[in-house]
Residue, then its C-alpha position, 0 to 999 in steps of 0.5 A: m660473321s661467324n669468325c667475329i662472333q664467339k661460338p658457344e661452348l657445347i657439351t661433348p656427347d657421351f654415346e655410351h649412355i644414350p639408351g639402346e631403345l633410341k639407338s636401335h632406330t634408323q633415325w639419326i642425323l648430325w648437326k653443327l652450329e651455324y651463325q644465321k640471322d644474328r644468332w647461332t643455330k643448330v643445323p641438321y645434316a645427313v651422314s650419307t651426303g653431308k647435305r641438309a637433313s629433313v625431318t620428313n625425308p627418311t633417306t637423310w637419316t641413318t643408323f646410330a653407329e654410322a652417325e657416331d662414326a661420322y661425328s668421331r671424324g671431328e667435323w660436327d658439333g653433335v648428333g640428333f634423333v628424328l621423331t616421327s609418327e611411326d616411333p613410340f617416343t615423345c620428348i619434353d624440352l625444358d629450356h634455360c632452367p638448369e636448377a629451376p624448381w619447377a623443371l626439377g619437379i617435372i623431371n622427378h615426376v616423369n622419372s624417365y631418361t633425362e639428359v642435359s642439353p648441348s648448352g648445359d642449361g636445359y634438359h630433354i626428357w625422353m619417354v614412350a608416349t603420344k602427345p594427346a590430340g589438341m596438345r600444343c607444342k608450347t605456350s607462353k602461359f606454361h612456364e613462359g614457353a620454357v616447356e616444349v613437347y614433341d612426338t613427330d616431325r622434329w629432331m632433338t639433339m642427343t648428348g648422352k649426359p644423363r641428369d643425376h638420379a634420373s632413370g637410365r631407360v626410356e619409360a612408358r609415361q602416357p598418363v604422366l605426360e597428360r598430367v604434367c603437360a595438361p596446360l598445353l591442351k587447347k580449350p574447346a572453342q565456345t560456339a555462338s549458340a552455346v547456352p549457359v547452363r548450371p553445371p550438372a551435379h555429376t561434375t561435382v562428384d569425384s571420379n573414384v566415386l563414379l567408378s565405384e558406382l559403375k562397378r556396383i551398378k553396371p559390372p560388365a561396363h566396369r570390367l571393360f573399364t579396368g581391362e578385366d574384359t578385353g573386348l577383343d572380339d569386337a573392339s569398336a562395339s566394346d568401346q561403344s558399350l563402355m561409352n553408353a554406360l559412361a553417358w548414363l553415369t555422367g548425365s551425358d556430359p561429353e567432356r566428363m565421358d571423354l576424360l573417364f574413357r581416357q583413364s580406362a584400359r581401353m584408351r589407345s591412339k585410335w580414340d583421337e584418329q580423325r573420322g571425317e569432321l569428328t574423331y573416332g572418340q567424338r563419334t563414339i561419344h555422340t552415339a552414346i549420348q544420342g541413345c541415352t534414355g536415362a542417367y545416374d542421380p548422384d543426389r539420390r545416392i547421397n541421400g541413401q536411396a538407390p540410383v535411378h536407371s531411367g529418365g523417370g528419376l530426373t526432373s523435367e528441368e534436368c531432362s531439358r538441360m541434357e537435351a540442350k547439351r546434346r544439341q549444343n555439342h553435336q550440332t556439327m555432326a548433325a549438320d554434316t550430311t555430305t558423303p565422304f566422296e563429296q567431301v574429297m571432291a570438295a577438297i580437290k576443288d578447293e583453292d588450297p592445294g594442301k587441303v587434300f593432304e590434310r589428315p581427315i581427307l586422307d582418311l576418307m581417300t584411304a577408305i574410298r580407295r579400299d572400298s569403292p574402286p569406281d569412286w577412287q578412279r573418279i578421284r584420281k581423274a579429278v586430282k590429275d585435272a586439278k592444278g597444283i596437286a601432284l598425283t604421284d605425291l598423293l599416291a605416295e602419301l596414301e601408300k605410306r599411310e597404308r603401310t603404317q596402318a598395316k604395321a599398326d594392325s600387325g597384332e591381328i596377324f601376330p598374337v601379342i605375347e604377354p611377358w613372363p611376370e618375373p625376371v628370366e635367367g637368360a642363360a638357362l632359357v637358351r639352354e632349355l630352348s636348345d635341349t627342347l629342340r633336341r627332343y623333336v629334331v635329330c641334330e648335333p648339340y652345336v646345331a641346336d645351340a645355334a638354332a636356339l640363339w638364332i630364335v632369341f636373336t629374332w626377338f632382338i631384331d630391333q637392337v642389332y645391325v646384322a640379320p644372319i639367315a638361318n640356312i636349314t639344310a641336309p644332303l637328302p630328304n627326310c632329315g627333319k628340316s621342316i620340323l626344325l623350321d616349324f620349331m623356329g616358327e613356334f618360338s621366333f618373334h612374329p613368325l610368318k611361314c610359307d612354302g614359297i613366295s614371289p619376290a614382290a610379296l617377299f619385299r612387301s611383306m618385310d616392309m609392311w610387317g617386319p616379320t621373321l620370315l620362314i621359307d620352306e622348299t627353298d631348293a625349288f623356290l630359289k633355284e632360278n629366282e635371281e630377283a628373290r635372292g637379291v631381295l634376301n641378300s639386301g636384308h642382311k643389314r639394317n639399312g637394307f632396302i630395294i627400290r621399285v617403281e610403283g604406280e601406273g602410266a605417268d604416275r609411276k614413281p620410285v618407292r623404297f621398301s625395307t627388306w631388313g628382318a630375320k629370315a630362315l631358309c629350309g631346303i636340300g643341298a647348297i644355296a647360292d654363294t651370296l646367300a650362304s655367305r650371309s647365313i648360319r648353316l644348320e645342317l641336319r642328319r637323317k635319324l637312325p632307327t635307334e634314335k628316338i624323338e618326340n612329335l612336335r605337334h604334341m608339344p605341351s601347350e604349357l611348355r610352349d606358352r611359358l617359353l614364349r612368355q619368357l622370351a618376351r620378358l627376356h627382350e623386355d628386360l635386356a633390349g637396351e643391353v643387347a643394343e649396346a653390347r660390342p663383342e669381340p669378333v670370333r677369331g678365325l672367321n672372315n669378316r662376313a662370317a664374323d658379322n653373321w655371328e655378331p648378333l648371337q654374340q651380343i645376346a650371349e654376352v648379355i645373358g652370360g653364363e657359359w654362352p659367351e664362350r660357347v657361342q664362339n665354339v659353335a661358330v668355329t665348329i659350324a664354319q669348319n663344316d660349312d662346305e659346298e653341298l652337291s646334288s643329293d641324287i648323285n651323292v647317294e648314288l656314289l655312296k651305293d657304289v662305294k659300298s658295292v666296291f667294299e663288299g665286292k672286294g671284301v676289304e676293310s681299307i682301300f687306296s683312293a686311286a684303287l677306289t676311283e678306278a673301281l668306280c669308273a670301271d662300272g659302265d652303268a655308273p656315271w663316274g667314267t664320264c662325269d668330268k666333262g666326258k672323262p673319268m672322275r679323278q681322286r680329288q673329285l671323289a674326295s670333294r663329293l665324300k667331304g659333304f658327308g664328313i668323310r675325308p681321305q687319310q694316310i693309310r698303310i696297306g702292305e708295304g705301301t702308304k698312300k691316301g685312302y679310306y677305311r670302310r669303318q669311315f662309311q659305316e654311320v653314313f651308310k646307315r643314315y643315307l642308305s636303306p638300313a636293316p630292320l631294328s628289333g623292338s628292344e632298342t631304344t637309343k636316345q640322343s644326348s643332351n650334353h654339349a661336349g661335342y664342342s665345349d667343356v661347359g656343362n648343360e644342366t637345365q636349371g630353375g623352373n625349366v623342363s627336365f627329362e627323366n629318361s637318360r640318353e646315350p652320349s653323342n658319338h659326334a663329339v669331334c664334328f668330323d674333324v679328327s682323322d682316324e690314324t689307327p692302322p688296320s688290325p692284323g685281321e683286316k683284309e687290305q686292297f693294294 
């Protein structure tokens, strides 16, 4: 049949213009036209299997990049985005209206990202909003059904063909959605017992006048309305307090009370959440009306008299009318005398097996499961005994809701950061982060820059595809590792720091909260913990997840947990190769007595708060650009290492300045020094013995063979038997010293030229890792804040950033352990043959 019917012409997608806010979500599918039931139908397919996709099955969705790649192979007609209850998006679908004035009016009024539909005769308007409770998807009474609104359980085609003059970003448009699509709201049903009454005088008073009176008469309530008083100490009590005032202000008119609350700063999705038979908002209105003992009298206000504050200012007729309205609007609440447990049990016994999966019943079960274990066990047994209800499906749905609620409540764990009020210069902000870090941690400039970029990356975790682990390490203790981890915790997005974590807690935390996980003491935590290493490895890319069996007995069922997210590991020595290949190594060194740093605990709160707010603003302004950035891989790195640096390159490319070039230099420098670390105890013992050899022989240079022989000659040292019972070889000695940045050089001693070491190569290493001599109080050397160690680009702090008054001595690590010292010994130096 499809061969006989001409296939409609479709718009070719332009992926470049699809907003980054949508690209960052793993909710993409493919689609193609298929001829079904005498018409062409768009059919969704999964990228991974080539089978039908489902709007309720996340395993059939994928990333934007994978969907784009699959489309490019030519087998599909387009890509689509799945709307879910967990994303913030709503889409208005305008059908068959290419130039209709009413459609253009809606587009211009919403003013958010709008693209042409695949057929070319419609539009999709995307916004950040939630469809209000009671709003239909469509109705024939609203532009003959040509306007449809969806925010969950629906997939939408994406063309990337924006309409001219429309915003290129997905904007927050909740109030606009409610105004534009008001005709889709269902009208409340009239009950048989409803008593026709004259509309109260309050309904004829303009809302602005009422709010002006609220400000004049009840200032605390007005501050709650405007958000001047956030009411965070007890949100529910603050909602009730405002609603009590609105009951007085509107003469206990529930519809007017609801309308005014929705216009207030306190309006949020919780207002429409079901609480048994009523929503949270309806219960709040009911409580306010039941407790209201008076009303504002607009007539007296109009006559120039002060409004009344109690029922004494109302006529008996008006009091009777309000009482009748209270009874009329809340008879359902009064009739509901069953307990939550009884309501759930009734739903289980209902002939309709889908009853227990309805939102009010699931809400009740969630509360019972949390608060009443005995009743929950009774419910479990009843479900198992019931016909047509799968306990495993019910448990999976409840666990999904709990995870969703935990993510919604994550603001209680992670404080909300108010973005900086003005645009932020990204290059200067990252530069200041790097310089600020070096006020509190002794490290090379390239390490500080890498750490600063990694911190910024955590804020853009939803816009990137790879999450490199920050591997904070040092060969020995007391090198400032934990301080660097604490610094990252101060400025990372949603930081969650711990000194060890079980594998189960690890993947559950990542799945539930999506934090920046900062784990200290990993040398002990990960030593024999292969399962934890597997979880960390799996979260390296956005599509990372693990599957664990949940439940008990016959109810056991595989459950998928996301492990995606930013993670920092802090410990001594090397981590497992699989983790190391997925990480950016931030190696620290022990502070010299001459190097001065500040105490992180004493960081000015003004500095901390400003940097956090500027990071929040940077993300707010650049999220879309970072998601769309496609930098060239750093040359000279293998594929995995290049992947690790990609998100940092995306940020550097967008913020500009010196950073696109600098991040490449940093990547190359760290890659060159990213060698395997050995045990710190055996290494420090080696340094001590090497120092003893130089001092015992009184020489300034020595061949490798002579140094190895002298070390192995010490019967009390391990070097004579460290190679499986055999003496250490020159290559093993070089490998151990390599961890400290010391490499054998071609040196001349007398008439001979061989590989060996100068004593001066060890001087700084001896100072850092062996007991130093006491320092006189007059030395106050500080570390440099320049970046000459790997780049010729300056690092001046600009505009509005913190400046440091005390100058610092230049860093002496500009060559980063890579330049061999080919200078021969001076005539006065002693030589060892």
